[in-house]
C-alpha positions as YAML, in Angstrom:
chain: A
units: angstrom
residues:
- id: 1
  name: MET
  ca: [0.00, 0.00, 0.00]
- id: 2
  name: ASN
  ca: [1.25, 3.45, -0.93]
- id: 3
  name: SER
  ca: [2.38, 5.13, 2.32]
- id: 4
  name: GLU
  ca: [1.63, 8.57, 0.89]
- id: 5
  name: LEU
  ca: [-1.99, 7.53, 0.28]
- id: 6
  name: VAL
  ca: [-2.29, 6.22, 3.83]
- id: 7
  name: GLU
  ca: [-1.07, 9.53, 5.22]
- id: 8
  name: ARG
  ca: [-3.47, 11.51, 3.05]
- id: 9
  name: LEU
  ca: [-6.35, 9.30, 4.20]
- id: 10
  name: ARG
  ca: [-5.27, 9.75, 7.84]
- id: 11
  name: ARG
  ca: [-5.45, 13.53, 7.43]
- id: 12
  name: LEU
  ca: [-9.03, 13.07, 6.22]
- id: 13
  name: ALA
  ca: [-10.46, 10.54, 8.68]
- id: 14
  name: GLU
  ca: [-9.65, 7.77, 11.16]
- id: 15
  name: VAL
  ca: [-7.63, 4.98, 9.54]
- id: 16
  name: LYS
  ca: [-6.67, 1.52, 10.81]
- id: 17
  name: LEU
  ca: [-4.29, -0.98, 9.20]
- id: 18
  name: ASP
  ca: [-4.91, -4.73, 8.95]
- id: 19
  name: GLU
  ca: [-8.31, -4.37, 10.66]
- id: 20
  name: PRO
  ca: [-10.11, -7.75, 11.08]
- id: 21
  name: LEU
  ca: [-13.39, -7.44, 9.18]
- id: 22
  name: SER
  ca: [-14.91, -10.25, 11.22]
- id: 23
  name: ARG
  ca: [-15.44, -7.57, 13.89]
- id: 24
  name: HIS
  ca: [-17.58, -5.48, 11.56]
- id: 25
  name: VAL
  ca: [-19.87, -7.82, 9.59]
- id: 26
  name: THR
  ca: [-22.91, -9.62, 10.97]
- id: 27
  name: PHE
  ca: [-21.61, -13.03, 9.83]
- id: 28
  name: GLY
  ca: [-18.63, -12.60, 12.16]
- id: 29
  name: VAL
  ca: [-16.17, -14.04, 9.64]
- id: 30
  name: GLY
  ca: [-13.55, -12.61, 7.30]
- id: 31
  name: GLY
  ca: [-9.89, -11.66, 7.14]
- id: 32
  name: PRO
  ca: [-8.28, -8.23, 7.53]
- id: 33
  name: ALA
  ca: [-8.68, -5.06, 5.51]
- id: 34
  name: ASP
  ca: [-5.35, -3.67, 4.34]
- id: 35
  name: VAL
  ca: [-6.50, -0.11, 5.03]
- id: 36
  name: TYR
  ca: [-9.71, 0.62, 6.95]
- id: 37
  name: LEU
  ca: [-11.14, 4.14, 6.83]
- id: 38
  name: ILE
  ca: [-14.07, 5.29, 8.97]
- id: 39
  name: ALA
  ca: [-16.18, 7.91, 7.18]
- id: 40
  name: ASN
  ca: [-18.43, 9.87, 9.55]
- id: 41
  name: THR
  ca: [-19.29, 12.65, 7.10]
- id: 42
  name: GLU
  ca: [-20.27, 12.86, 3.45]
- id: 43
  name: ASP
  ca: [-17.02, 14.66, 2.61]
- id: 44
  name: GLN
  ca: [-14.95, 11.91, 4.25]
- id: 45
  name: LEU
  ca: [-16.88, 9.30, 2.28]
- id: 46
  name: ARG
  ca: [-16.65, 11.20, -1.01]
- id: 47
  name: LEU
  ca: [-13.01, 12.30, -0.73]
- id: 48
  name: GLY
  ca: [-11.76, 9.03, 0.79]
- id: 49
  name: TYR
  ca: [-13.21, 7.15, -2.16]
- id: 50
  name: SER
  ca: [-11.72, 9.62, -4.63]
- id: 51
  name: LEU
  ca: [-8.24, 9.54, -3.07]
- id: 52
  name: ALA
  ca: [-8.12, 5.74, -3.10]
- id: 53
  name: ARG
  ca: [-9.40, 5.46, -6.67]
- id: 54
  name: LYS
  ca: [-6.98, 8.07, -7.99]
- id: 55
  name: ALA
  ca: [-4.15, 6.14, -6.33]
- id: 56
  name: GLY
  ca: [-5.23, 3.05, -8.24]
- id: 57
  name: GLU
  ca: [-6.42, 1.14, -5.18]
- id: 58
  name: PRO
  ca: [-9.56, -1.01, -5.12]
- id: 59
  name: VAL
  ca: [-12.24, 0.31, -2.75]
- id: 60
  name: PHE
  ca: [-14.83, -1.65, -0.79]
- id: 61
  name: ILE
  ca: [-17.52, 0.44, 0.93]
- id: 62
  name: TYR
  ca: [-20.05, -0.99, 3.37]
- id: 63
  name: GLY
  ca: [-22.55, 0.28, 5.91]
- id: 64
  name: SER
  ca: [-23.85, -2.21, 8.46]
- id: 65
  name: GLY
  ca: [-22.07, -5.26, 7.07]
- id: 66
  name: SER
  ca: [-25.34, -7.21, 7.19]
- id: 67
  name: ASN
  ca: [-25.42, -8.56, 3.65]
- id: 68
  name: VAL
  ca: [-21.72, -9.24, 3.19]
- id: 69
  name: LEU
  ca: [-19.54, -12.34, 3.30]
- id: 70
  name: VAL
  ca: [-15.85, -11.41, 3.56]
- id: 71
  name: GLY
  ca: [-13.29, -13.98, 2.45]
- id: 72
  name: ASP
  ca: [-10.87, -15.51, 4.93]
- id: 73
  name: GLY
  ca: [-8.01, -13.85, 3.05]
- id: 74
  name: GLY
  ca: [-9.38, -10.38, 3.75]
- id: 75
  name: VAL
  ca: [-9.82, -7.38, 1.47]
- id: 76
  name: ARG
  ca: [-7.06, -5.67, -0.48]
- id: 77
  name: GLY
  ca: [-6.89, -1.93, -1.02]
- id: 78
  name: VAL
  ca: [-9.06, 0.48, 0.98]
- id: 79
  name: THR
  ca: [-12.16, -0.56, 2.94]
- id: 80
  name: VAL
  ca: [-14.48, 2.28, 3.94]
- id: 81
  name: GLU
  ca: [-16.96, 1.94, 6.78]
- id: 82
  name: ASN
  ca: [-19.79, 4.34, 5.96]
- id: 83
  name: ARG
  ca: [-21.03, 5.90, 9.21]
- id: 84
  name: THR
  ca: [-22.69, 8.94, 7.64]
- id: 85
  name: ALA
  ca: [-25.86, 9.67, 9.61]
- id: 86
  name: GLN
  ca: [-27.51, 12.91, 8.48]
- id: 87
  name: VAL
  ca: [-31.29, 12.94, 7.99]
- id: 88
  name: GLU
  ca: [-32.95, 16.03, 6.46]
- id: 89
  name: GLY
  ca: [-36.74, 16.27, 6.77]
- id: 90
  name: PRO
  ca: [-39.30, 14.94, 6.19]
- id: 91
  name: SER
  ca: [-40.48, 18.20, 4.66]
- id: 92
  name: SER
  ca: [-43.63, 18.83, 2.62]
- id: 93
  name: ASN
  ca: [-43.06, 19.01, -1.12]
- id: 94
  name: GLY
  ca: [-46.65, 19.41, -2.30]
- id: 95
  name: ALA
  ca: [-47.18, 15.71, -3.03]
- id: 96
  name: GLY
  ca: [-46.38, 14.08, 0.27]
- id: 97
  name: PHE
  ca: [-43.14, 14.47, 2.19]
- id: 98
  name: LYS
  ca: [-39.50, 14.18, 1.21]
- id: 99
  name: ALA
  ca: [-36.61, 13.02, 3.40]
- id: 100
  name: ARG
  ca: [-32.96, 13.15, 2.34]
- id: 101
  name: VAL
  ca: [-31.05, 10.45, 4.20]
- id: 102
  name: ALA
  ca: [-27.30, 9.78, 4.29]
- id: 103
  name: SER
  ca: [-26.29, 6.45, 2.79]
- id: 104
  name: GLY
  ca: [-24.78, 5.21, 6.06]
- id: 105
  name: VAL
  ca: [-28.08, 5.35, 7.96]
- id: 106
  name: SER
  ca: [-29.63, 2.03, 8.99]
- id: 107
  name: LEU
  ca: [-32.76, 1.34, 6.96]
- id: 108
  name: ALA
  ca: [-34.42, -0.43, 9.90]
- id: 109
  name: ALA
  ca: [-33.63, 2.41, 12.31]
- id: 110
  name: LEU
  ca: [-34.94, 4.95, 9.81]
- id: 111
  name: ALA
  ca: [-38.17, 2.96, 9.34]
- id: 112
  name: ARG
  ca: [-38.76, 2.97, 13.09]
- id: 113
  name: ARG
  ca: [-37.88, 6.65, 13.44]
- id: 114
  name: MET
  ca: [-40.22, 7.74, 10.65]
- id: 115
  name: SER
  ca: [-43.06, 5.48, 11.79]
- id: 116
  name: SER
  ca: [-42.83, 6.76, 15.37]
- id: 117
  name: ALA
  ca: [-42.98, 10.32, 14.02]
- id: 118
  name: GLY
  ca: [-46.12, 9.52, 12.03]
- id: 119
  name: TYR
  ca: [-44.67, 9.12, 8.52]
- id: 120
  name: SER
  ca: [-45.64, 6.07, 6.50]
- id: 121
  name: GLY
  ca: [-44.06, 4.41, 3.48]
- id: 122
  name: ILE
  ca: [-41.10, 2.48, 4.87]
- id: 123
  name: GLU
  ca: [-42.53, 0.73, 7.94]
- id: 124
  name: TRP
  ca: [-42.05, -2.57, 6.05]
- id: 125
  name: ALA
  ca: [-38.27, -2.03, 6.37]
- id: 126
  name: CYS
  ca: [-38.18, -2.17, 10.18]
- id: 127
  name: GLY
  ca: [-36.43, -5.54, 10.10]
- id: 128
  name: ILE
  ca: [-33.87, -4.84, 7.36]
- id: 129
  name: PRO
  ca: [-30.55, -4.13, 9.10]
- id: 130
  name: GLY
  ca: [-28.64, -2.84, 6.07]
- id: 131
  name: SER
  ca: [-27.74, 0.77, 5.33]
- id: 132
  name: LEU
  ca: [-29.51, 3.04, 2.83]
- id: 133
  name: GLY
  ca: [-26.53, 2.85, 0.47]
- id: 134
  name: GLY
  ca: [-26.67, -0.93, 0.38]
- id: 135
  name: ALA
  ca: [-30.45, -0.80, 0.07]
- id: 136
  name: VAL
  ca: [-30.12, 1.20, -3.15]
- id: 137
  name: VAL
  ca: [-27.59, -1.22, -4.62]
- id: 138
  name: SER
  ca: [-29.75, -4.28, -3.90]
- id: 139
  name: ASN
  ca: [-33.19, -2.62, -3.97]
- id: 140
  name: ALA
  ca: [-33.80, -4.00, -0.49]
- id: 141
  name: GLY
  ca: [-37.31, -5.12, 0.30]
- id: 142
  name: ALA
  ca: [-39.66, -7.09, 2.53]
- id: 143
  name: TYR
  ca: [-43.36, -8.00, 2.68]
- id: 144
  name: ASP
  ca: [-43.80, -7.41, -1.07]
- id: 145
  name: ARG
  ca: [-42.46, -3.85, -0.81]
- id: 146
  name: SER
  ca: [-39.07, -2.48, -1.76]
- id: 147
  name: LEU
  ca: [-37.05, 0.72, -1.83]
- id: 148
  name: LYS
  ca: [-38.25, 1.25, -5.40]
- id: 149
  name: ASP
  ca: [-41.72, 2.07, -4.02]
- id: 150
  name: VAL
  ca: [-40.52, 5.11, -2.06]
- id: 151
  name: LEU
  ca: [-37.37, 6.26, -3.84]
- id: 152
  name: LYS
  ca: [-37.37, 9.78, -5.31]
- id: 153
  name: GLY
  ca: [-33.70, 9.84, -6.29]
- id: 154
  name: SER
  ca: [-30.14, 9.46, -5.10]
- id: 155
  name: ARG
  ca: [-26.89, 11.42, -4.99]
- id: 156
  name: LEU
  ca: [-23.68, 9.65, -5.99]
- id: 157
  name: SER
  ca: [-20.01, 10.58, -6.19]
- id: 158
  name: ASP
  ca: [-17.44, 9.55, -8.81]
- id: 159
  name: ASP
  ca: [-13.67, 8.97, -8.87]
- id: 160
  name: ASP
  ca: [-13.04, 12.73, -9.01]
- id: 161
  name: GLY
  ca: [-15.32, 13.51, -6.08]
- id: 162
  name: ASN
  ca: [-18.02, 15.05, -8.27]
- id: 163
  name: VAL
  ca: [-21.60, 14.78, -6.98]
- id: 164
  name: ILE
  ca: [-24.13, 13.31, -9.42]
- id: 165
  name: ALA
  ca: [-27.92, 13.33, -8.97]
- id: 166
  name: LEU
  ca: [-29.82, 10.35, -10.39]
- id: 167
  name: SER
  ca: [-33.54, 9.72, -10.84]
- id: 168
  name: PRO
  ca: [-35.28, 6.45, -9.85]
- id: 169
  name: GLU
  ca: [-35.33, 5.51, -13.55]
- id: 170
  name: ASP
  ca: [-31.55, 5.95, -13.74]
- id: 171
  name: LEU
  ca: [-31.13, 3.45, -10.89]
- id: 172
  name: GLU
  ca: [-33.07, 0.69, -12.74]
- id: 173
  name: LEU
  ca: [-34.47, -0.88, -9.57]
- id: 174
  name: ASP
  ca: [-35.98, -4.37, -9.80]
- id: 175
  name: TYR
  ca: [-36.22, -7.41, -7.50]
- id: 176
  name: ARG
  ca: [-32.89, -7.36, -5.61]
- id: 177
  name: LYS
  ca: [-31.31, -5.66, -8.64]
- id: 178
  name: SER
  ca: [-30.25, -2.20, -9.71]
- id: 179
  name: ALA
  ca: [-28.04, -0.42, -12.22]
- id: 180
  name: PHE
  ca: [-25.19, -1.17, -9.80]
- id: 181
  name: THR
  ca: [-25.68, -4.94, -9.83]
- id: 182
  name: ARG
  ca: [-26.20, -4.89, -13.60]
- id: 183
  name: GLY
  ca: [-23.00, -2.92, -14.11]
- id: 184
  name: THR
  ca: [-24.75, 0.02, -15.78]
- id: 185
  name: ILE
  ca: [-23.49, 2.20, -12.91]
- id: 186
  name: HIS
  ca: [-19.98, 1.49, -11.70]
- id: 187
  name: ASP
  ca: [-17.10, 3.26, -9.98]
- id: 188
  name: LYS
  ca: [-19.54, 5.37, -7.98]
- id: 189
  name: VAL
  ca: [-20.42, 5.66, -4.29]
- id: 190
  name: VAL
  ca: [-23.91, 6.42, -2.95]
- id: 191
  name: LEU
  ca: [-23.89, 9.56, -0.80]
- id: 192
  name: SER
  ca: [-27.57, 10.02, 0.05]
- id: 193
  name: VAL
  ca: [-31.06, 8.86, -0.84]
- id: 194
  name: ASP
  ca: [-34.27, 10.91, -1.28]
- id: 195
  name: LEU
  ca: [-37.40, 9.14, -0.03]
- id: 196
  name: ARG
  ca: [-41.09, 9.88, -0.61]
- id: 197
  name: LEU
  ca: [-43.21, 9.51, 2.53]
- id: 198
  name: GLU
  ca: [-46.83, 10.13, 3.53]
- id: 199
  name: ARG
  ca: [-48.47, 11.30, 6.73]
- id: 200
  name: GLY
  ca: [-49.81, 8.44, 8.80]
- id: 201
  name: ASP
  ca: [-51.11, 7.69, 12.28]
- id: 202
  name: SER
  ca: [-48.17, 7.02, 14.59]
- id: 203
  name: LYS
  ca: [-50.20, 4.67, 16.82]
- id: 204
  name: THR
  ca: [-51.30, 2.58, 13.82]
- id: 205
  name: LEU
  ca: [-47.77, 2.55, 12.44]
- id: 206
  name: ARG
  ca: [-46.29, 1.43, 15.77]
- id: 207
  name: GLU
  ca: [-48.78, -1.43, 15.83]
- id: 208
  name: ARG
  ca: [-47.69, -2.46, 12.33]
- id: 209
  name: LEU
  ca: [-44.08, -2.43, 13.53]
- id: 210
  name: ARG
  ca: [-45.03, -4.79, 16.35]
- id: 211
  name: GLU
  ca: [-46.73, -7.11, 13.86]
- id: 212
  name: PHE
  ca: [-43.68, -7.11, 11.58]
- id: 213
  name: ASP
  ca: [-41.40, -7.74, 14.57]
- id: 214
  name: GLU
  ca: [-43.49, -10.74, 15.64]
- id: 215
  name: GLN
  ca: [-43.50, -12.19, 12.12]
- id: 216
  name: ARG
  ca: [-39.75, -11.83, 11.91]
- id: 217
  name: ARG
  ca: [-39.19, -13.26, 15.39]
- id: 218
  name: THR
  ca: [-41.12, -16.44, 14.56]
- id: 219
  name: ALA
  ca: [-39.74, -16.89, 11.03]
- id: 220
  name: GLN
  ca: [-36.10, -15.86, 11.23]
- id: 221
  name: PRO
  ca: [-33.39, -17.45, 13.35]
- id: 222
  name: PRO
  ca: [-31.34, -15.57, 15.92]
- id: 223
  name: GLY
  ca: [-27.56, -15.75, 15.89]
- id: 224
  name: ARG
  ca: [-24.79, -14.58, 13.60]
- id: 225
  name: ASN
  ca: [-25.98, -14.55, 10.00]
- id: 226
  name: CYS
  ca: [-26.36, -12.26, 6.98]
- id: 227
  name: GLY
  ca: [-30.10, -12.59, 6.47]
- id: 228
  name: SER
  ca: [-31.28, -14.37, 3.33]
- id: 229
  name: VAL
  ca: [-28.39, -16.05, 1.54]
- id: 230
  name: PHE
  ca: [-30.07, -16.60, -1.84]
- id: 231
  name: LYS
  ca: [-32.56, -14.59, -3.88]
- id: 232
  name: ASN
  ca: [-35.94, -16.23, -4.38]
- id: 233
  name: PRO
  ca: [-36.44, -17.91, -7.78]
- id: 234
  name: PRO
  ca: [-39.75, -17.24, -9.58]
- id: 235
  name: ASP
  ca: [-41.66, -20.40, -8.65]
- id: 236
  name: ASN
  ca: [-40.76, -21.16, -5.03]
- id: 237
  name: PRO
  ca: [-38.76, -19.46, -2.26]
- id: 238
  name: SER
  ca: [-35.13, -20.48, -1.89]
- id: 239
  name: TRP
  ca: [-35.70, -22.01, 1.53]
- id: 240
  name: TRP
  ca: [-38.16, -24.50, -0.03]
- id: 241
  name: TYR
  ca: [-35.59, -25.72, -2.56]
- id: 242
  name: ILE
  ca: [-32.88, -25.99, 0.10]
- id: 243
  name: GLU
  ca: [-35.20, -27.92, 2.38]
- id: 244
  name: GLN
  ca: [-36.33, -30.24, -0.43]
- id: 245
  name: ALA
  ca: [-32.65, -30.90, -1.19]
- id: 246
  name: GLY
  ca: [-32.30, -32.23, 2.35]
- id: 247
  name: LEU
  ca: [-30.07, -29.42, 3.62]
- id: 248
  name: ARG
  ca: [-32.13, -27.88, 6.42]
- id: 249
  name: GLY
  ca: [-29.84, -28.03, 9.46]
- id: 250
  name: HIS
  ca: [-26.89, -29.28, 7.38]
- id: 251
  name: THR
  ca: [-23.52, -28.27, 8.81]
- id: 252
  name: ILE
  ca: [-20.06, -27.79, 7.33]
- id: 253
  name: GLY
  ca: [-17.40, -26.83, 9.83]
- id: 254
  name: LYS
  ca: [-19.02, -24.30, 12.14]
- id: 255
  name: ALA
  ca: [-21.56, -23.06, 9.58]
- id: 256
  name: GLN
  ca: [-25.12, -24.40, 9.38]
- id: 257
  name: PHE
  ca: [-28.26, -23.98, 7.29]
- id: 258
  name: SER
  ca: [-30.74, -22.88, 9.94]
- id: 259
  name: GLU
  ca: [-33.29, -25.37, 11.25]
- id: 260
  name: ARG
  ca: [-35.83, -22.54, 11.48]
- id: 261
  name: HIS
  ca: [-35.32, -20.97, 8.05]
- id: 262
  name: ALA
  ca: [-33.25, -22.87, 5.49]
- id: 263
  name: ASN
  ca: [-32.29, -19.76, 3.51]
- id: 264
  name: PHE
  ca: [-30.28, -18.53, 6.51]
- id: 265
  name: ILE
  ca: [-26.76, -19.75, 7.23]
- id: 266
  name: LEU
  ca: [-25.63, -19.45, 10.85]
- id: 267
  name: ASN
  ca: [-22.13, -18.97, 12.19]
- id: 268
  name: LEU
  ca: [-22.29, -21.38, 15.12]
- id: 269
  name: GLY
  ca: [-19.10, -19.90, 16.54]
- id: 270
  name: GLY
  ca: [-15.71, -19.99, 14.87]
- id: 271
  name: ALA
  ca: [-17.00, -20.53, 11.33]
- id: 272
  name: ARG
  ca: [-14.78, -19.61, 8.37]
- id: 273
  name: ALA
  ca: [-15.94, -17.94, 5.21]
- id: 274
  name: ALA
  ca: [-14.84, -21.14, 3.45]
- id: 275
  name: ASP
  ca: [-17.40, -23.13, 5.48]
- id: 276
  name: ILE
  ca: [-20.20, -20.77, 4.45]
- id: 277
  name: VAL
  ca: [-19.17, -20.80, 0.79]
- id: 278
  name: ALA
  ca: [-19.05, -24.60, 0.87]
- id: 279
  name: LEU
  ca: [-22.64, -24.71, 2.16]
- id: 280
  name: MET
  ca: [-23.76, -22.25, -0.52]
- id: 281
  name: GLU
  ca: [-22.10, -24.23, -3.30]
- id: 282
  name: LEU
  ca: [-23.56, -27.51, -1.99]
- id: 283
  name: ALA
  ca: [-27.06, -26.02, -2.05]
- id: 284
  name: GLN
  ca: [-26.59, -24.60, -5.54]
- id: 285
  name: THR
  ca: [-25.35, -27.95, -6.84]
- id: 286
  name: ARG
  ca: [-28.11, -30.07, -5.27]
- id: 287
  name: VAL
  ca: [-30.93, -27.70, -6.17]
- id: 288
  name: HIS
  ca: [-29.75, -27.46, -9.76]
- id: 289
  name: GLU
  ca: [-29.40, -31.23, -10.06]
- id: 290
  name: GLU
  ca: [-32.82, -31.96, -8.57]
- id: 291
  name: PHE
  ca: [-34.90, -29.06, -9.89]
- id: 292
  name: GLY
  ca: [-32.90, -27.42, -12.67]
- id: 293
  name: VAL
  ca: [-33.05, -24.16, -10.68]
- id: 294
  name: THR
  ca: [-30.06, -21.90, -10.20]
- id: 295
  name: LEU
  ca: [-29.89, -20.29, -6.75]
- id: 296
  name: GLU
  ca: [-28.44, -16.79, -7.09]
- id: 297
  name: PRO
  ca: [-26.66, -15.37, -4.03]
- id: 298
  name: GLU
  ca: [-28.26, -12.39, -2.33]
- id: 299
  name: VAL
  ca: [-25.27, -11.97, -0.02]
- id: 300
  name: ALA
  ca: [-22.31, -10.12, -1.56]
- id: 301
  name: LEU
  ca: [-19.02, -12.04, -1.54]
- id: 302
  name: VAL
  ca: [-16.11, -9.66, -1.00]
- id: 303
  name: GLY
  ca: [-12.36, -10.15, -0.76]
- id: 304
  name: GLU
  ca: [-10.10, -13.18, -1.11]
- id: 305
  name: PHE
  ca: [-11.46, -16.72, -0.70]
- id: 306
  name: SER
  ca: [-9.21, -19.74, -0.50]
...
């Protein structure tokens, strides 16, 4: 790593070297990041990304680390933890209410905050632990709703630190897909997201949150995991295929397909990324052999895998 780049990054924000990423992702696995930068402000996020890119270093940016599997070999280049937290609004814009939210804000926390304040539109997201930036990239969703339903636009930054405003159409949001996952948009970082909200009854919204919480509590397993591992194919949910392939509860090393929900992989304590990948590949192979269906990962695999 270029020592001059490290010093420039240190003048911008807090930097750590060889930081174990297992400490920062919900799976609790993964090797070290060569350079780990903590971005608390939009300028730190924007300029840190630009400095690393101009130096020719690869950049990995994450928010909550909830939908990420980091390889046991770690991540080369610069890893940026996005802790940006600014929320502007909601303010009336003539057709509902608009909120501009920094990309590092937790989607679940925002859903609860807005619902408690009497704004509806994203209460369905109260159980999604990812950040707004990651939600844009994957078009995060739950209960037949997704970010696409409330998105008004987004602000991005490029290699040179320029700010670019994009419309919902530009982002090409679809089921767990976007212009980012398709490769139409690349070499950009999400700075903030504009959301369209409506006035609602805070008591009714809080009751809906309780209902969502209860559904999630009964359906999803506790413990260290990344949420859903695979996207749902058109005909049946992924958990059904995994269960039919005889893999519910199946264990490799210290990683296990959950007994409660077979599309969740649990780190039972001391799992390696290699164990989790082995389970994923086993499920993909068996499901394809038995049903001709290809299970597509929903979790993002990042870094070096053995």
